[in-house]
N, C-alpha and C positions, 0 to 999 in steps of 0.2 A: 467343846466340840469334838474332842477325841476320846471322850469317856467310852469305855467298852461295856457291853452287857454280858455278864457272866453266862457261860453255857448253861449252868445249873438254873439260873433265873429264866432263861429262855425256855427251858423245858418245863419249869414250874408254871409259866404263863399258859401253857397248853392244857393245864389241868383245871382251869377255871371254867365251869360248865357253861357260863354265858358266852364265853369267847373260844370254846374248844370245838375243833373240827372232829367229825366222827371218823373213827378208824375202821376201814373196810377193804383196803387194797392189799393185794398179794404181789409177789415177785412177777407172776405171770401178767397181772393187771398192769404193772409198771412197764414191763417189756412191751406189752401191746400198746400202751400209751406212747412209748418211745418210738416204736416202729410206725405207729399211726401218725405221729407228727413229723417224723423225718421224711418218710416216703411221701412226696407230694410234688410241689412245683418243680423241684430240682430234677427229679428223674423224668417227669413228663414233659418238661419244657427246656430246661437249661442244657440238657444233653446236646440238643441240636444247635443251640446258640454258640456254645463254646467250641464244639467240633468244627463248625463252619467258620468261625471268626478267629479262634485262638490256637487250637491244638490239633485239629484233625483227628485221626484214629487214636493218637496218644491222649485223648480225653480221659481214657481209663487211668492213665498215670496221674492226671490232674485230680481225679476223684480220690486216688490213693493218697496224694500229697495233702489234700484238704482233710481226708480222714485221719491222717497222722496228727495234724494240728489239733483236730477235735479230740483225738484219742489222748493226747497229752493233757488237754483240759479236763477230759472225762475222768482221768485218774485223780485229779485234784478235787473235782466235784464229788467223787465217790467217797473220799476220805471225809470231807466236810459233812456230807449228808449222813454218814454213819456216826459221826461224832455229835452233830447238832441236828437231830431229826425234827426240825421245826419248819413250818411253812415259811416261804420267802426266798428260798434258794440263796443266791449270791448276796442278797441283801442281809439275810440273817447271818450268813457266814462272815460278812464284813463287819457287822455289829460286834461279833464276838472277838474279832482279831484286830481290826484297824481302827475302830472307833465310830462314834455316832455320825459325824459329818461324812466320812467316806461311805458309811452304810447308806445314808440318805442319798448321796450322789449315785451309788450303784442301784439303789431301789428306784430312783427317778429315771435312771437309764433303762432299767428293765421294763418299767411301765411303758416307755416309748417303744422299746424294741418289740415287746409282745403285742402291743396295740397295733402298731404298723404292720407287723408280721401277719396278724390276723386279718387286717384289712387287705393286704397284698393277696393273700390266699383266697379271700372271699371274692375279690375282683377276678382272679384267675378262674375260680370255680364258675363264676357267672359267664365267662367267655365260653367255657366248655358246654355249659347248659344251653346257651344261646345257639351254639353250633349244632347241638343235637336237635333243638327245636326247629332250626332252619331245615335240617334234613327231613323233618316230618312235616314241613310246609307251614310251620307256625313261626311268627317273628314278632318281636316287641317293637313298639315305636322307637325311633331313633333317639328321642330325648329321654327314654327310659333304659337305654343300653349302655350308659357310662360315658366317660370322657375318652375321646379318641382323636389323635392327630390335631390337637389344639382346639377341637370342638367340644364344648362343655355339654355334658349330659348327666342325668342322675341314674346310677346303676341300681335299679329297683331290686333285681335278684340278689345282689350282694348284700344290700340293706336288709332284706327279709331273712336271708340265711343267718346273719349274725344275731338277729333278734330271736329266731327260733332256737339256735344253739344256746343262747343265754338262758332261755327258759328251761332247756334240758339240764343245764348246769345247776340251776336253782333247785330242781327236783331232787338232785342227789348225785354225788360223784360215782357211786356204784352203778347207777343207771347209765351215767356217762361212759363208764368203762365197758358196759355191756353193748351199748350202741357202737362204741369205738371198735370193740372186738369184731362185730359183724362187718363193719366198714373195712377194717384192716384185712379181714379174711378175703373180701372181694378184691381189694386192690393188690394184695400180695399174689392172689391167683392170676390177676391180669399181668402183673410183672413177670411171673413165672411163665405165662403163655408167651410173652414177648421173647423171653430167653430160649425156651424150648422150641417153639414153632419157628421163631426167627432164625435159629441156628441152621435150619434146613435151607435157608435162602442166602446164606453168607457166600459172598464172592471174594476169594482171597486177594484178587487184584485191587480191591478197594482199600486194603491195608497198606498198599505200597505208594509212597513211603510211610512207614508207621509214624515217624516224627517228620512232618513236612519241613523243608528248608526254611530257615528264619527269614522273615520279611521285616524290613524296617517299618516302624509305625510312625505315622505323622504326629502322633501324640495329641493330647488335648490342648486347648488354648485357654488361658486364664483360669477361671475356677473349674472348668471342665477337665483340666489336666490332673493326673494323679499327684498326690502330695509329694511323693518321692521325686517326681519330675521337676516340680517347682523348687524343691530343696537342693537337689544335686545336679539337675540337668539330665539325669538318667531317663531315657525314654524306653518303656517296655516294648518288646518286639512281639509281632504276631508269629505264631508257629515257632519251630526250633525248640531247644531246651528251655529257654526263658519263657517261651509261649505257654509251656506247661504250667509254670508257676503263675503267669498272668491268668490263665484259665482257672487255676486253683482258687484265686481270689474271688472269681465269679461263682464257681460251683460251691464255694463255701456256704452260700445260702441254702444249698440242698441239704446240708447237715444240721441246720438250725433246728433245735427242738429237743435234743437228748437232754439238755440241761433242764427242760421242763419237768422231767421225772423228779428232779430234786425238789421242786416246789410242792410235790405231793407227799413229801416225807412224813408230815404230821398226820396224814390220813392213811398211813400204811401200818398194818398190824405189827410187823416186825421190821422196822426201818433199818436197823443196824445191819441186817443181813440182806434184805430184799432190795433196798434202794441201790446199792452198788451193783447188784446183779442186773437190775432193770436198766441202769445207765449204760454199763459196759456191754451188756447183751444186745440191746437195741442198736447201739452204734456199730457193733461188729457185724450184725446181720445186714444192716442197711448198706454198709460199705461194700460187702460182697455183692449185693444185688445191684448197686450202682455200677460197679466195675463190669459185671456180667452184661448188663443192659447196654452200656456204652460200647462194649466190644461187638455185641450183636448188631446194634443199629448202624454203627460205622462200617460193619462188614456187609450189611444188606444194601446200603446205598452210599455212594461216594460222598465224602464229607462236604464237598463243594455244592452238592445238590440237596443237602438235608434242609428240612423246613425249620424255621426258628419259632414257629407257633405251636405245631403239634408234631414233633419229629418222629415219635414212635408210631403214631397212626399213619402218618404220611409215608413212612418207610415201607409199611405193608401195602399201602396203595401203589407204591412204585413197583412192587413185584406182582401186582395183579390180584391182591387179596383184600378188597374193600370191606368184606364182612369182619375180618379180624380187626381192621382199622376202626370200624364202628364199635366193636366190643372194647377196644382200648380206650376210645374216647369216653365211653360210658364208665369204665373203671376209673379213669382220671377224674371225672366229675364226682363220682362217689368218694374216691380217695381224698380229694381235697376237702371234703366235708369234715373228716376227722382231724385234719391238720388245723383247720380253722377253730374247731371246738377246743382242742387241747391248748392251742396258743391262748385262747380266751380264758381257759382254766388257769393256766400259769399266771396270766396277768392279774386275775382277780385274787389269787393267793398272795402275790407280792403286795398288792394294794391292801389286802386284809392284814398282813403282818405289819406293815407300816402304820396302819390305823390302830392296831392293837397296842403298838408301842407309843402311841400318842403323837407321832410325827405327822399324821393326817387325822382329821376329825374321827373320834372314836366311834361315832354312830355307824361308821362303815365296817366295824369289826364285830358287830352283833351277828350271831348266827341264827338261822331260822329254827324256831322251836320244834318243828316237826322233821325237817329234812337235814338239819345240822350243817347247812352250807351258808357261806357269807352272802346272803341274798341281796343285801343293799348295795354292796360294792359291785356285785354281778349285774344288777339292773343298771346302775350308773355307767359302768364301763361298757356294757353291752350296747346301750343307746349311743354312747360317744363313738365307739368303734363302728357301729352300723352307719352312722352319718358320714364318718371318714371314708368308709368303703364305698358309700354311695356317691361321693363327690370327688374322688381322687383317682388318678391313674396309677398303674403299677410302677411306671418309670420314676415317679416322684417319691415313691415310698421305699423301694428295695434297698437303696444304698444306706439309708439310715438304719435299717434292720441289721445289716452286716456290721456296721461300726459299733452299734450298741452291744451286739453279742460279743464281738472281739474285746471290747472294753471290759465286759463282765468276766471274760476268760482271764484277762490280765489281773484283775483284782482278786479273783479266787485263787489263782496260782500264788500270788504274793501272800495272801491270807494263810495258805497252808504253811508256808515257811515261818511266818510270824507266830502263828498259834503253836507250832511245834516248839518254838523257843520259849514262849510265854507259859504254855500249859502242857509240858511234857507228860504230866500225870493223867491227863484225860484218857478215858478208855476209848480206843479207836478200833471198831470192828473191822475196818478196812484201812490200810496204811498205804499212802502213795509211795511207790518205790523210788530210790535214788534221790531223796530230798537232801539238799536243795537243787540238785542239778536238773532233775526232770521239770520241776516247776519253773526254773529259770528258762529252760528250753521252750516251755509253753508260752512264757511271756514274750520271748524273742520271736517265735513263730507267729504269734497273734499280732505283734507290732508290725512285722513285715507285711502281713496281709492288709493291715490298716493303712499302711503307707501307700499301698497300691490303689486305694480308693480316691475318688475325685476330691479336690480341695473344697468344692461346694458342699459335699457331704460333711466334711469336717466343720465347715462354717455353720451349717444348720444344726449339727450336733452340739457345737459350742453354744449357740443361742439357746437351745433347750436346756443345757446344763446351767447357764446363767439364770434362766428363769427358775430352775429348781433351787439354786442357791439362795435366790431372793425369797422364795417361798419358805425355805428352811429358816432363814433369818427372821422373817416376819411371823411365822406361825410355829414351825416344827420345834425349834430350839426351846421356846417358852413352854410348849405343851408336852414335851417329852416326858414320859412316865419315869424314865431312868433319871432325868434331871430333877423332877419334882419330888422324887422319893428320897433324895439325898439332902 
């Protein structure tokens, strides 16, 4: 169960024409992918939520704190991606360093994380589109508008979006990158409009106090309480210095996606050079934009009056500029499209890598003879994610996405330390600095954010992991190519 797959063997597997992905991506394509998936729900929605409920104007500091945690993990991802340029991201890295069972666990975790992340974004996109349709006097029937307030409905728009994006991914990853480039250009333009135009409407009094006085939180009860509260009795506070870190655990969702760049390593022309650039470049650019937007929005409107549904657009409405608000809503709807597509891209590549290794049925690792994409896994996962997006609300999905991502960060950081010791001879185009101190810091920071998630999220995550372990015992272990070749 702890047999490792040599890095050399992982690279040789990418040379089999029947199971080889086509190389067509550059550093610019990867950076666009990274920016395309990171800028989404977080900047368009979470800014208002955490400013109003957790941090006030110091939301900018919460974005910086979350960005530092992601930056530590990004340095670890960059080393692995330049050393093992194979599809699968953290799954492939774990197979080379920790062994088959840990690799299976992290792969199973990534399938959950990326599937639910795609579904969350699709539901958010649907909400923006319905809002724009309502502005134009067009509305969908209630039963086709999704689940709201305990009332079940089928989200037709989210369902159709995922199916269309799955079709684009089948046609080819280069086409996907071109579509994403156009979408990213639109939403980055909208974000820059928010920053530049919104700066003229900043009222300095809205920043006072920049860090609002701490307020005791009632805390959650039972499974709704953060795990750290159940373990130690520590109750996170609203606002104050600790409120910044509470907010960081929430806005962490806004950074999810830079690790998706690593899943495209096998489809990159020069992965040793371009994948680290794509990972670190996209994360740095998005952190700057997040901080700037949060400062502008909390300066335009007092944090106690910010909207939790569409804070950017509503901030412009509050200063008497509904035209800018409409443009921002349009940009948000367009922008979320690329987020959804890239999350689906990442999920299919992890599933493809696990299938090629025999841990999942190998039929899903066959690539399309014309397009060179894993079309069977894309069809399967596209349909499943579309159904989940159509039937589930955002609140039920977001927590699992966060814990899945943070768990992957922990595994990758540990993997860097282990592979440095086991294979110091491997050529590394990018080397994580200050090993083992920086990876250890990444592990501790990720664990801290995980402990701030509700116990119910941990319970659901544990159930998913148990199901995965049973599936590995029943199928994966016996059909593993690494095991049958020995």
